[in-house]
N, C-alpha and C positions, 0 to 999 in steps of 0.2 A: 225735789225742786216742786215737782209737779203739787205736793201737796200746799208749796210755799205758793204758787198760784191761785192752786183756791180759792186760801184761807185770802188774798189781795184781790181774790173775784168775790168773793163777799161782801168785801165792807162797800163794794161800788152801791149808790142805788140811783133810782133814775133821774134826777135835782129838779122835780118838780117838788120847791118848795112855794109854797101859799103868802105872798107877798105882795103887795097894794105896790104901785109905781113910786105912787107920791105918798106922802101924807111921812116921810121919814122926820124926822127932826133931827137938824147938825146944825147949833148954837142960834136955836130958833128962829131960823127959816129954813122956808119948805124948802124941801130939796128932790131934785128928782132921779132914780134907780137906774143904773145901766148895770151891764152882767161883764164878769170877766170871761169867757170858756176857751179850752184847749184843746184841741184835736189834733191827730197823726195822719200826717200824709205819707206817701212811697212806704208803707207796710206790707206787701203784697208779700214778701216771704216769712212774717211772724205770726205765726198763729196768739199769740198775745206779748202786749210789751205790759206794762204793767210802770205807771211813776204818781212822786205825791208834790204834790207842792205844799211846801209847808209852810210860805211867806208873800203874803204882798201887798207894797207899799205904793199908794196910790196922792199923786201929788199936784194941785193944778197953781199957779203962780207960786212957785214955795213951801207951798202949806198945805199941809198934811189933811186928804180928804178919807168919809168916814170909811173903812173896807172892813166887809163880813165876810172872812173863808170861810166855806162851805164846807160841808165832811162830802160833793165829794167830790172835795180834790184830791179827794185819799184816793191811791191804788185807783185812778183810773189805766183803761184797759185802751191804749193808745192805737192799738190795731185795728179794733172795732171800725168797719167802714161808715162814712157818715152821721158819724157820734161824736159830738164836739161837748165836753161833762162839762158842767157849769162847778169855774175856779172858788168868783168870789164876786158877791155884789159888790157895787160903789156911790156914793153920791156926791153929787154936784148939785154944790147949792143952786136955786134958780136964781136969776140976776149978774151970776157970776160973770166976770166978764173974759174970763180963759179963754184962749184961741186952742191951746192943746193941756193934760193930763198925762203926767210922767206915769209911766208904771211900772213895777219893782217887781216879777215875779221868782221866787226862788225853787228850786224841788229838790225835795228830802237828798239825802247823799246816793242812796239804791233804790232799784225796781229791781225785776225779774223780767226776765223772757223767756220765749219756744216760738224755738222754728217751726216754720209749718213744716215743710219739706223731710228734716231728721229729726224732728221732736229734739232736738237738743236743746238744756236749758241752761241758763245760768242765770249773774244777778249782773243787772244795770249797775254803775257807780255815773252818777250824773258832778263832773264838774263844778265846784262852790260858787261858782261865777253867776250873777242874774239875769237872768234876760229882762233886757230894760229897750220900753221903744218913748215915744212919743203918738197920743190918738188923737187927731184932731178931732174937739167937741163939734164940727159940723157932722160927721161923719157918726159919732155915738149919739148925738140925737135924731138925725135919722134912722139908724137902722138899735139902737137902743142897744147894743154889745160892740163889742171887741174879741173873735179870736185869733190866741196864738195857733197856728200851723207849726206842727213841730217836724219834718221829714227824718223817719227814721233811718232810712235808711242813707240817706247825704248825714248822722247824729254818732253811731253808731259805730266805733272804731274797731277793727277787727276782735272775734273770741281771743283771751288770754287765759288759759284755765277756768272757761266757763265764765271768763267775766267780760263786760263790754264796756270801755271805757264812753262816756253821752258827751259830747259837742255837741249842744242842740243848733242845729242848723234853725232856724224858723221866720217864719214872716205871718204880719198881721192883716187880717181882713175884717171890713165889716158888715 
């Protein structure tokens, strides 16, 4: 398991992708770029807790927005304090009258964990249901990002044969 945690850890990068916040062309309209990030909270029992997002869909007024899933969405260590890995960029066309955007983010089926005190390690099994929320465009325009906060302590069911079922307990901040 330590090897698996090590391999997952090497897949992470800083999330510093150089991109201009304006200028993305979405159906010939200038669009403004926003970020979707993910952070772990209540993670003091974990040395490491790796998870990956495999799919993000975002709509405004029922129409899909351009979404670019980032490499940093793979093997994110949610046990790192004060770290919110970049999951995806998305673009909202300028002049859009949408008051909210609908976000769905789906985890990969499996991740990995290592406990802080005991050092025991195992698999995190995520339920297949996506995280779903509505983000007010006014908050996105003010902060240019939405951050999904996943509480590790409240999401992980007790270990069964070195495996924990993850029922993501989340809140969103801007």
